[in-house]
C-alpha positions as CSV (number, residue, x, y, z in Angstrom):
1,M,82.4,-55.0,127.4
2,L,84.3,-57.0,124.8
3,P,87.2,-59.2,125.7
4,K,90.5,-57.8,125.4
5,L,91.8,-60.0,122.3
6,R,88.9,-58.6,120.1
7,R,91.7,-56.6,116.8
8,V,90.3,-53.8,114.6
9,L,92.6,-53.5,111.7
10,V,91.7,-49.5,110.7
11,I,93.8,-48.7,106.5
12,A,93.8,-44.6,107.2
13,A,97.2,-43.1,105.9
14,P,97.8,-39.9,107.4
15,N,94.9,-37.2,106.8
16,P,92.4,-35.5,109.0
17,Q,90.2,-37.5,107.6
18,A,91.4,-40.8,109.4
19,D,92.1,-39.2,112.5
20,E,89.0,-38.6,113.0
21,L,88.1,-42.3,112.4
22,V,90.5,-43.9,114.6
23,N,89.9,-41.0,117.2
24,N,86.1,-41.4,117.2
25,L,86.2,-45.5,117.5
26,R,88.7,-45.8,119.9
27,S,86.7,-43.7,122.0
28,A,83.3,-46.0,121.0
29,P,81.3,-47.0,123.9
30,A,80.2,-50.0,121.6
31,L,84.1,-50.8,121.4
32,A,85.2,-50.4,124.5
33,G,88.0,-53.7,125.2
34,A,88.4,-53.7,121.4
35,E,92.5,-53.6,120.1
36,I,92.2,-51.4,117.7
37,L,95.8,-51.5,115.4
38,I,96.6,-49.2,112.6
39,C,98.8,-49.2,109.0
40,A,99.2,-46.6,106.5
41,G,98.2,-49.1,103.8
42,G,97.2,-51.8,101.9
43,V,100.7,-53.4,101.9
44,E,101.1,-53.0,105.6
45,A,97.6,-54.3,106.4
46,L,98.4,-57.5,104.4
47,Q,101.8,-58.5,105.9
48,L,99.9,-57.1,109.3
49,L,97.6,-59.5,108.3
50,R,100.5,-62.8,108.4
51,Q,101.7,-62.1,111.2
52,S,98.8,-61.8,113.7
53,A,94.9,-62.7,113.2
54,V,92.4,-59.8,113.4
55,E,88.9,-60.2,113.1
56,V,88.0,-56.9,111.6
57,V,89.5,-54.5,108.9
58,V,88.2,-50.8,108.2
59,T,89.5,-49.4,105.0
60,D,90.8,-45.9,104.5
61,P,88.0,-43.3,104.6
62,V,89.4,-41.3,101.6
63,T,90.6,-44.0,98.7
64,P,88.1,-45.4,96.1
65,F,85.9,-47.3,96.6
66,P,87.2,-49.7,93.8
67,E,90.8,-49.0,95.6
68,D,89.4,-50.3,98.7
69,M,87.8,-53.7,96.6
70,A,90.7,-54.6,95.8
71,V,92.5,-54.3,99.0
72,V,89.4,-56.0,100.2
73,K,90.7,-58.9,98.2
74,E,93.8,-59.5,98.6
75,L,93.4,-59.8,102.1
76,S,90.7,-61.9,101.7
77,S,93.1,-64.4,100.5
78,V,95.4,-63.8,103.2
79,R,92.7,-64.4,106.2
80,P,89.4,-66.3,104.4
81,G,86.5,-65.1,106.5
82,L,87.6,-62.1,107.5
83,K,85.5,-59.5,107.7
84,T,85.6,-55.9,105.3
85,I,83.7,-52.4,106.7
86,V,83.8,-50.7,103.6
87,L,84.6,-46.9,103.4
88,A,84.6,-44.6,100.8
89,P,84.3,-41.0,99.7
90,D,81.7,-42.3,97.3
91,T,79.2,-44.9,96.2
92,A,77.3,-46.1,92.9
93,P,74.4,-49.4,92.8
94,G,76.5,-50.9,91.3
95,D,79.3,-50.3,93.9
96,V,77.2,-51.8,96.2
97,V,75.7,-54.9,94.3
98,A,80.1,-55.4,93.8
99,A,80.6,-54.8,98.1
100,M,77.8,-57.7,98.7
101,R,79.1,-59.9,95.9
102,A,82.4,-59.7,97.6
103,R,80.9,-60.9,101.0
104,V,81.7,-57.2,102.4
105,F,79.9,-56.9,105.8
106,A,79.0,-53.8,104.9
107,C,79.8,-50.8,103.5
108,F,79.6,-46.5,104.1
109,S,79.8,-43.5,102.3
110,A,80.9,-40.3,103.1
111,P,79.4,-38.3,105.5
112,Y,80.4,-40.8,108.0
113,D,78.4,-41.7,111.5
114,F,81.3,-42.5,113.1
115,G,79.1,-44.1,115.8
116,E,77.4,-46.3,113.1
117,I,80.5,-47.7,112.2
118,A,81.6,-48.2,115.2
119,D,78.3,-50.3,116.2
120,M,78.6,-52.6,112.6
121,I,82.2,-53.6,114.1
122,A,80.6,-54.7,117.7
123,S,78.2,-56.5,115.1
124,A,81.3,-57.8,113.2
125,F,82.5,-58.9,116.5
126,H,79.2,-61.5,118.0
127,A,78.7,-62.3,114.7
128,D,78.6,-66.1,113.6
129,D,77.7,-67.9,110.2
130,W,77.4,-64.9,108.8
131,H,80.1,-65.0,105.6
132,D,77.0,-66.7,103.1
133,G,74.0,-65.0,104.5
134,I,72.8,-63.0,101.7
135,E,73.7,-63.8,98.2
136,V,73.4,-62.0,95.5
137,L,71.1,-63.8,92.7
138,S,70.7,-60.5,90.5
139,G,72.9,-57.9,90.6
140,E,72.1,-54.9,88.2
141,P,72.7,-51.8,89.1
142,F,68.8,-50.9,89.3
143,W,67.5,-54.7,90.0
144,I,68.9,-56.5,92.8
145,T,67.1,-60.0,93.8
146,L,69.1,-61.1,96.7
147,R,68.3,-64.4,99.3
148,V,68.6,-63.6,103.3
149,S,69.5,-66.3,106.1
150,C,67.0,-65.4,108.5
151,R,69.2,-63.4,111.4
152,L,68.8,-59.9,112.9
153,L,72.3,-59.3,112.0
154,N,71.6,-59.9,107.9
155,A,68.4,-57.1,108.6
156,E,70.6,-54.9,109.6
157,R,73.6,-55.5,107.9
158,L,71.1,-55.2,104.4
159,T,69.6,-52.3,105.0
160,Q,72.5,-50.8,105.5
161,F,74.0,-52.1,102.2
162,M,70.6,-51.0,100.3
163,R,71.5,-46.7,102.5
164,E,73.9,-47.2,100.7
165,H,72.2,-48.6,97.1
166,R,70.0,-45.3,97.4
167,K,71.8,-42.2,97.9
168,D,71.0,-41.1,95.4
169,V,66.9,-40.1,97.4
170,P,67.9,-36.9,99.8
171,E,68.9,-38.1,103.4
172,E,66.1,-37.4,105.5
173,E,63.7,-39.4,102.9
174,R,66.2,-42.3,102.2
175,E,66.5,-42.2,106.5
176,R,61.9,-43.0,106.5
177,L,62.6,-45.7,103.0
178,M,65.4,-47.7,105.0
179,A,62.9,-47.2,108.3
180,A,60.0,-49.1,105.6
181,F,62.3,-51.6,104.1
182,R,64.2,-52.7,107.3
183,E,60.1,-53.1,109.4
184,M,59.0,-55.0,106.3
185,L,61.9,-57.3,106.0
186,L,62.1,-57.8,109.9
187,N,58.3,-59.1,109.9
188,A,58.9,-61.3,107.2
189,M,61.8,-62.9,108.9
190,E,60.2,-62.6,112.4
191,H,56.3,-63.8,110.5
192,G,57.5,-66.0,107.9
193,A,60.2,-67.7,109.3
194,G,60.3,-67.5,113.1
195,F,64.2,-66.5,113.0
196,D,64.9,-69.5,111.8
197,P,68.9,-69.4,110.1
198,E,68.0,-72.1,107.9
199,K,65.3,-70.3,106.1
200,V,66.0,-67.1,103.3
201,I,64.2,-64.3,102.9
202,E,63.5,-63.5,99.4
203,V,63.9,-59.8,98.4
204,T,64.4,-57.8,95.2
205,A,65.0,-54.3,95.3
206,A,64.6,-51.6,91.8
207,R,64.2,-49.0,90.5
208,T,62.0,-47.3,87.5
209,A,62.0,-43.9,85.9
210,R,59.0,-42.8,88.5
211,A,59.8,-45.2,91.4
212,I,61.7,-47.3,94.2
213,V,60.6,-50.4,94.3
214,Y,60.9,-53.6,97.1
215,H,59.6,-56.9,96.7
216,F,59.9,-59.4,100.2
217,R,59.5,-63.1,99.6
218,D,59.1,-65.3,102.9
219,P,58.8,-69.2,103.4
220,G,55.9,-68.6,105.4
221,G,52.7,-69.5,105.8
222,G,51.3,-66.0,105.3
223,F,51.3,-62.4,107.4
224,D,49.3,-62.8,110.5
225,R,46.4,-60.1,109.4
226,Q,45.0,-60.0,113.0
227,D,48.1,-57.9,113.9
228,L,47.6,-55.7,111.0
229,A,43.2,-55.5,112.6
230,R,44.8,-54.0,115.9
231,A,46.6,-51.9,114.8
232,H,43.9,-50.3,113.2
233,R,41.9,-50.0,115.6
234,A,44.1,-48.0,117.6
235,N,42.8,-44.9,118.1
236,S,46.0,-42.0,117.7
237,P,50.1,-42.4,116.5
238,Q,50.1,-42.1,120.5
239,E,48.4,-45.3,121.0
240,M,50.4,-47.3,118.5
241,L,54.0,-46.2,119.3
242,D,52.7,-46.6,123.3
243,E,52.1,-49.9,122.2
244,I,54.8,-50.5,120.5
245,Q,56.9,-49.9,123.0
246,R,55.2,-52.0,125.3
247,R,55.7,-55.4,122.8
248,G,59.6,-54.0,123.2
249,E,59.5,-54.1,126.5
250,L,57.9,-57.3,126.2
251,G,60.7,-58.8,123.7
252,L,57.7,-58.6,121.0
253,R,58.3,-56.7,118.1
254,P,55.7,-54.2,116.5
255,G,53.8,-56.7,114.9
256,G,50.9,-54.6,112.9
257,F,52.4,-51.6,113.9
258,G,55.3,-51.5,112.1
259,V,53.6,-52.4,109.2
260,L,51.0,-49.3,109.0
261,I,54.7,-47.0,110.0
262,A,55.8,-49.0,106.7
263,K,52.8,-47.6,104.7
264,A,52.3,-44.6,105.9
265,I,56.0,-43.9,104.8
266,V,55.3,-45.7,101.1
267,D,52.9,-44.5,98.8
268,E,52.0,-48.2,98.0
269,L,52.3,-51.7,99.9
270,I,50.3,-54.4,98.5
271,Y,50.6,-58.0,99.6
272,N,49.6,-61.0,97.3
273,E,46.6,-63.3,98.7
274,K,48.3,-65.4,100.5
275,G,50.3,-63.4,102.8
276,N,53.6,-64.2,102.3
277,E,54.7,-61.7,99.5
278,V,54.6,-57.7,99.7
279,I,55.8,-54.9,98.0
280,L,56.6,-51.7,98.9
281,I,56.6,-48.9,96.2
282,K,58.1,-45.3,96.7
283,H,56.9,-42.8,94.0
284,T,59.6,-40.2,93.1
285,Q,57.6,-38.8,90.5
């Protein structure tokens, strides 16, 4: 159970969607013990933040993204380092870039998964040294390059940002693509950087007329190809799943099995000679 002083401020003018959000957050197991405050708009939120500390602010799910970002800017000026989770009816690739530049903790667009939002709020409660975890080096809507510090939290946050960035992809296909993205990002953090938060991974996401491309570069000596060789020796998909479960029970990541799963999702997976850079390509035509 979370400490009783954990506070979430939800900006939610009275409407059915906002009521549904608040009810789901209040009943979410991940937020058991958290205090959930509600205010009707940005002005009231500013007044409340001037009077008392709040760890996480969630924006109104019905207000458009530009309005949310204006509120986030004002709130952050009152409480620097405030963790904000932006909910918006829809987002465009440029919106996601703007959110990362503004150090938004996470963003979600409709249709909302309230369980995932609750889990992200819970992650925010436990987040330390998160503010510079995702740095935008290049922020064109169709070409993003990021520097990401090697923390599991940053991997989860970035995967959610990338999920929003590719809302133009059908949901089922997008979820598979994000599974591959997350696996290769975690693989780079684990094998390339040993989950050392002082080290960074460089990630590029590009969209061409015919493909979605992700490029990962880690600071390590290269991928452990023995893991991949062991995974190739598995006789069936079930054997791969069993081995992944076994490794999970031992506190280990999937290793080469995760790479094979990613390879099965995308159309091309290419490593450089050293093994510390990998490109994922998903054809769209």
